[in-house]
C-alpha positions in Angstrom: 98.0 133.5 289.5 93.9 132.7 288.8 91.5 135.2 288.3 87.7 133.9 288.1 84.5 135.4 286.5 81.0 134.3 288.6 78.2 133.8 286.9 75.1 133.7 289.5 72.3 131.8 287.9 69.6 134.3 288.9 72.1 137.2 288.0 73.1 136.0 284.3 72.9 139.6 282.3 72.7 139.6 278.6 75.6 140.2 276.6 76.9 144.0 275.8 78.6 143.3 272.5 76.9 144.1 269.6 79.7 144.4 267.1 81.0 141.5 265.3 84.3 139.4 266.9 87.9 140.8 267.1 90.6 139.7 264.8 91.9 137.5 267.4 88.4 136.3 268.6 87.9 132.8 266.9 84.9 131.5 269.0 82.3 133.8 270.2 78.9 132.7 271.9 76.5 135.9 272.5 73.3 134.4 274.9 73.5 131.1 273.2 70.4 128.6 274.0 69.8 125.0 272.6 66.1 123.9 273.7 64.9 120.3 273.1 61.1 119.7 273.3 60.2 116.4 274.6 56.5 115.8 274.6 55.5 118.6 277.0 58.6 118.7 278.3 60.7 121.9 277.3 64.4 121.3 278.1 67.3 124.3 278.0 70.7 122.2 277.8 72.3 125.7 277.4 70.7 128.3 278.7 71.9 132.1 277.7 75.9 130.6 277.3 78.4 133.5 276.8 81.8 132.9 275.6 85.1 134.5 274.3 87.6 132.5 273.0 91.1 134.1 271.2 93.3 132.5 268.8 96.0 130.4 270.8 94.0 129.7 274.0 93.3 126.3 275.9 90.0 126.5 277.4 88.3 123.2 279.8 84.8 122.7 279.8 83.4 121.1 283.1 80.5 120.1 284.8 78.5 117.4 286.0 76.4 114.7 283.5 73.4 117.0 282.6 75.3 120.1 282.9 75.4 120.5 278.9 78.8 120.1 278.3 78.3 118.0 274.7 75.6 120.1 273.9 78.0 123.1 273.8 80.7 121.3 271.9 78.2 119.9 269.7 77.2 123.9 269.0 80.9 124.5 268.4 82.0 121.7 266.7 78.7 123.2 264.1 76.9 119.4 264.8 74.3 121.3 266.2 72.3 124.9 265.6 71.9 126.8 268.6 67.9 127.5 269.0 68.7 131.3 270.2 71.7 133.4 270.3 74.2 134.0 268.2 77.7 131.7 267.4 80.7 133.2 265.5 83.4 131.2 264.7 86.7 132.8 263.1 84.2 135.8 262.6 81.8 133.9 260.8 78.2 134.2 261.6 77.2 130.4 262.3 73.6 130.8 262.4 73.0 132.3 258.9 74.7 129.0 257.3 73.0 126.5 255.7 73.4 122.6 256.0 76.5 122.6 253.3 78.1 125.5 254.5 78.0 124.2 258.2 80.1 120.8 256.7 82.0 123.1 255.2 83.1 124.4 258.0 83.5 121.3 260.1 85.7 120.2 257.4 87.9 123.1 257.0 88.2 125.1 260.2 87.6 122.3 263.1 89.5 119.6 264.1 87.7 116.7 266.2 89.3 114.4 269.1 87.0 111.9 270.1 87.0 109.5 273.6 86.8 106.4 271.6 89.3 107.4 268.9 87.0 106.9 266.0 90.0 104.9 263.8 88.5 103.2 260.9 89.9 99.4 261.2 90.3 98.5 257.9 92.6 101.4 256.9 96.3 101.8 258.1 97.7 105.2 260.4 98.5 106.5 256.9 95.1 105.7 254.9 93.4 106.8 258.1 95.0 110.1 258.2 94.4 111.0 254.5 90.6 110.5 255.2 90.0 114.1 256.0 91.3 115.5 252.9 90.0 112.7 250.8 86.3 114.3 251.1 88.1 117.9 250.6 89.6 116.3 247.2 92.8 117.9 248.0 95.4 118.2 245.0 97.6 114.5 244.7 100.5 114.6 247.2 98.8 117.1 249.9 97.4 114.0 251.9 100.3 112.2 252.2 102.6 114.8 252.6 100.7 116.4 255.5 99.7 112.9 257.2 103.1 111.7 257.2 104.7 115.4 258.8 101.4 114.9 261.5 102.3 111.2 262.2 106.0 112.5 262.7 104.6 115.1 265.0 102.8 113.1 267.0 105.7 110.6 267.1 103.9 107.8 265.2 106.1 108.4 261.5 107.7 104.9 262.1 104.0 103.6 262.7 102.4 104.9 259.4 101.9 101.6 257.8 100.3 99.5 260.7 96.6 98.8 261.5 94.7 100.3 264.5 94.6 97.1 266.0 98.3 97.2 265.9 98.4 100.3 268.0 98.3 100.5 271.9 95.4 102.8 273.2 97.5 106.1 273.1 99.0 105.6 270.1 95.6 105.1 268.6 94.7 108.7 270.3 97.7 110.2 268.3 96.8 109.2 265.4 92.9 110.4 266.0 95.4 113.8 267.2 97.3 113.8 264.2 94.0 113.4 262.2 92.1 116.3 263.5 95.3 118.6 262.6 95.7 117.2 258.9 93.1 120.2 257.9 95.2 122.7 259.9 91.8 124.0 261.7 91.3 126.8 263.3 90.7 124.9 266.8 90.8 121.4 268.0 87.8 120.1 270.0 88.5 117.1 272.2 85.6 115.5 273.8 87.0 113.1 277.0 90.3 113.0 275.2 91.5 110.9 277.8 88.6 108.9 279.1 89.6 105.6 277.9 93.2 105.8 278.6 95.5 104.8 281.7 97.0 107.3 283.8 100.3 106.8 282.4 98.8 107.5 279.0 96.6 110.1 280.2 99.5 112.1 281.3 101.3 111.2 277.7 98.4 112.8 275.7 97.8 115.8 278.1 101.6 116.8 277.3 101.2 116.3 273.5 97.8 118.6 273.6 100.2 121.2 275.8 102.6 121.1 273.7 100.4 121.7 270.3 98.9 124.7 273.0 102.4 126.4 273.3 102.9 126.0 269.5 99.9 127.9 268.7 97.1 126.0 268.2 93.4 126.7 269.8 92.3 123.9 272.0 88.5 123.6 273.8 88.8 120.2 275.6 85.3 119.1 277.4 85.8 116.5 280.7 84.7 115.2 283.6 88.1 115.4 285.4 89.3 118.4 287.7 92.8 117.7 287.2 92.5 117.3 283.6 90.4 120.5 283.1 93.0 121.9 285.4 95.2 121.9 282.4 93.9 124.7 280.3 94.5 128.5 280.9 90.7 129.0 281.2 88.2 126.7 282.5 84.8 127.1 282.2 82.1 125.3 284.6 78.8 124.6 283.1 75.5 123.6 285.6 72.1 123.3 284.1 72.9 124.9 280.7 74.0 128.0 282.2 78.0 128.9 283.1 78.7 128.5 286.7 82.0 130.3 286.5 85.0 131.0 284.4 88.4 130.7 285.7 91.4 132.1 284.2 94.9 130.5 285.0 97.9 131.7 284.7 100.2 128.9 282.7 103.7 129.4 281.8 105.6 128.0 279.2 106.4 124.1 278.8 
């Protein structure tokens, strides 16, 4: 079963929500804008975006180059600030936070998965996994225990003492997923997470994300691929910084 919410560009209405987010609502964007000034030109990278994402949901964000996908992901990940509208993350009004608080949010509430893996080549898998908790000054032993647990979860428990160049592309991305789980985040943000992988390995990584979703993880994935986007239960299509369409797909458990 599939339902759609259409947002014609000329008829997008302001959100009627005025209260704080619901208990299970992890992400809410109300009329969010991101405007860049380039000389005399004004670029509306995001232009009145409304989204409500609840705990345990799996969303994909799709659109052509220049549609606003990367900008939206940067806002969701607290890497960039809206220039208009309001962003709630886990009940916190992100607009009201200073830079230090935003950094803390990124470190404790958000897990990032990138297309290019972003592993540190000089470190082993174990050490790469421990890095996020090192910056949070976790108690001794906590980082190692979590690293072993999440490496096992992604099928790499026997690769803990290997370095990235000793792993395949799919194994490196599994390390990156395990690293994103290390801070036990509210949400996983995946930016073209399978873009550098062959079709077989892509399927393996997407299956792993499906499994994490079935275990209760909230996932937001940016992709250019309709095939990849359709794996999610909710698909948001952007055009020129506006929400063109939201499709709610019926996804049965694995």
